[in-house]
C-alpha positions as CSV (number, residue, x, y, z in Angstrom):
1,X,0.0,0.0,0.0
2,X,1.3,3.4,-0.9
3,X,0.6,6.0,1.8
4,X,1.9,9.1,3.5
5,X,3.2,8.8,7.0
6,X,0.9,9.5,10.0
7,X,2.9,12.7,10.7
8,X,2.4,13.9,7.2
9,X,-1.4,13.3,7.5
10,X,-1.3,15.2,10.8
11,X,0.6,18.0,9.2
12,X,-2.3,18.5,6.7
13,X,-4.7,18.6,9.7
14,X,-2.6,21.2,11.5
15,X,-2.2,23.3,8.3
16,X,-6.0,23.2,7.6
17,X,-6.7,24.2,11.2
18,X,-4.4,27.2,10.8
19,X,-5.8,28.0,7.3
20,X,-9.4,28.0,8.8
21,X,-8.3,31.0,10.9
22,X,-6.5,33.2,8.3
23,X,-6.6,36.4,10.4
24,X,-5.5,34.8,13.6
25,X,-2.2,33.8,15.2
26,X,-2.9,30.5,16.9
27,X,-1.0,29.1,19.8
28,X,0.4,25.5,19.7
29,X,-2.1,24.7,22.5
30,X,-5.0,26.1,20.5
31,X,-4.0,24.1,17.5
32,X,-3.6,20.9,19.5
33,X,-7.0,21.4,21.1
34,X,-8.8,22.1,17.9
35,X,-7.2,19.2,16.0
36,X,-7.3,16.8,19.0
37,X,-3.6,16.0,18.5
38,X,-1.1,15.7,21.3
39,X,0.8,18.9,22.1
40,X,4.3,17.5,21.5
41,X,3.2,16.2,18.1
42,X,1.8,19.5,17.1
43,X,5.0,21.2,18.3
44,X,7.1,18.8,16.2
45,X,5.0,19.4,13.1
46,X,5.0,23.2,13.5
47,X,8.8,23.1,13.7
48,X,9.0,21.1,10.4
49,X,6.4,23.3,8.7
50,X,8.3,26.4,9.9
51,X,11.6,25.2,8.5
52,X,9.7,24.6,5.2
53,X,8.5,28.3,5.4
54,X,4.9,27.2,5.3
55,X,4.0,28.8,8.7
56,X,5.5,31.7,10.5
57,X,5.9,31.9,14.2
58,X,5.5,34.8,16.6
59,X,6.9,34.9,20.1
60,X,5.5,36.5,23.2
61,X,2.3,36.5,25.2
62,X,0.2,36.6,22.1
63,X,2.5,34.5,20.0
64,X,1.7,31.5,17.9
65,X,1.5,30.5,14.3
66,X,-0.1,31.5,11.1
67,X,0.3,30.6,7.5
68,X,3.4,32.1,5.8
69,X,1.3,32.5,2.6
70,X,-2.4,32.4,1.7
71,X,-3.9,28.9,1.7
72,X,-4.5,29.2,-2.1
73,X,-0.7,29.5,-2.6
74,X,0.3,26.4,-0.5
75,X,0.1,23.1,-2.3
76,X,-0.4,19.7,-0.7
77,X,2.9,18.7,-2.3
78,X,4.7,21.4,-0.2
79,X,3.2,19.9,3.0
80,X,4.2,16.4,2.0
81,X,7.8,17.5,1.1
82,X,8.1,19.4,4.5
83,X,7.7,16.1,6.3
84,X,8.7,13.4,3.8
85,X,11.4,15.1,1.7
86,X,11.3,15.0,-2.1
87,X,8.3,13.2,-3.6
88,X,9.3,10.0,-5.3
89,X,7.8,6.6,-5.5
90,X,11.1,5.0,-6.3
91,X,14.7,6.2,-5.8
92,X,15.1,7.0,-9.5
93,X,11.9,9.1,-9.4
94,X,13.7,11.6,-7.2
95,X,16.8,12.1,-9.3
96,X,19.6,10.4,-11.3
97,X,22.4,8.5,-9.6
98,X,20.2,7.2,-6.7
99,X,20.1,3.6,-7.8
100,X,23.0,1.3,-8.8
101,X,20.8,-0.4,-11.4
102,X,19.5,2.6,-13.2
103,X,21.7,2.1,-16.3
104,X,20.2,-1.3,-17.0
105,X,16.7,-0.7,-15.7
106,X,13.9,-1.2,-18.1
107,X,11.1,0.3,-16.0
108,X,12.9,3.5,-14.9
109,X,11.1,5.7,-17.4
110,X,7.7,4.4,-16.5
111,X,8.3,5.0,-12.8
112,X,9.5,8.5,-13.6
113,X,6.3,9.2,-15.6
114,X,4.2,7.8,-12.7
115,X,6.2,10.0,-10.2
116,X,5.6,13.0,-12.4
117,X,1.8,12.4,-12.5
118,X,1.7,12.0,-8.7
119,X,3.8,15.2,-8.2
120,X,1.5,17.2,-10.5
121,X,-1.6,15.9,-8.7
122,X,-0.3,16.9,-5.3
123,X,0.8,20.3,-6.6
124,X,-2.7,20.9,-8.1
125,X,-4.4,20.6,-4.7
126,X,-4.0,23.7,-2.6
127,X,-4.4,24.0,1.2
128,X,-7.6,26.0,0.4
129,X,-8.9,23.0,-1.5
130,X,-8.3,20.8,1.6
131,X,-10.7,23.1,3.6
132,X,-13.6,22.5,1.2
133,X,-16.0,19.7,2.1
134,X,-15.7,16.6,-0.2
135,X,-18.2,16.5,-3.0
136,X,-21.5,14.7,-2.2
137,X,-21.6,11.1,-3.2
138,X,-24.0,10.3,-5.9
139,X,-26.2,7.3,-5.8
140,X,-26.7,5.3,-8.9
141,X,-29.7,3.0,-9.2
142,X,-30.1,0.5,-12.0
143,X,-33.6,-0.5,-13.1
144,X,-34.0,-4.2,-13.3
145,X,-36.2,-4.3,-16.5
146,X,-34.1,-2.0,-18.7
147,X,-30.7,-2.0,-17.1
148,X,-30.8,1.8,-17.3
149,X,-28.7,3.6,-14.7
150,X,-30.4,6.5,-13.0
151,X,-28.3,9.0,-11.1
152,X,-29.8,10.6,-8.0
């Protein structure tokens, strides 16, 4: 199964929490409370997201975090990269010289193409998009007599 790590998943939760309050500076405790994540986990995530320049931090009594850029300008790929590093399903998908077998590999080009599609898909989804509710599921009924599909 291909999947992002639990921390990367939590990072998207933290980022959407902050994005839901664009005018506010949220404390780590507020973010932890709203996301129902452990405070040390949120602190660790905010540090990584800060290093990636996705959030900015403010010190002091009213300190906390806010997005470094508008949610429309932050892609899901950037969040994944902040926690996971470069996006690549295989070593050769990240760059050349990563695999000792790349010179004789017959599937390298295919994996690079797949990696490119995945990268483009993650870059096409903004943090703002992650705030939107998922589209409603459509029910499809099939009539027994005619076999005709009816979308509800």
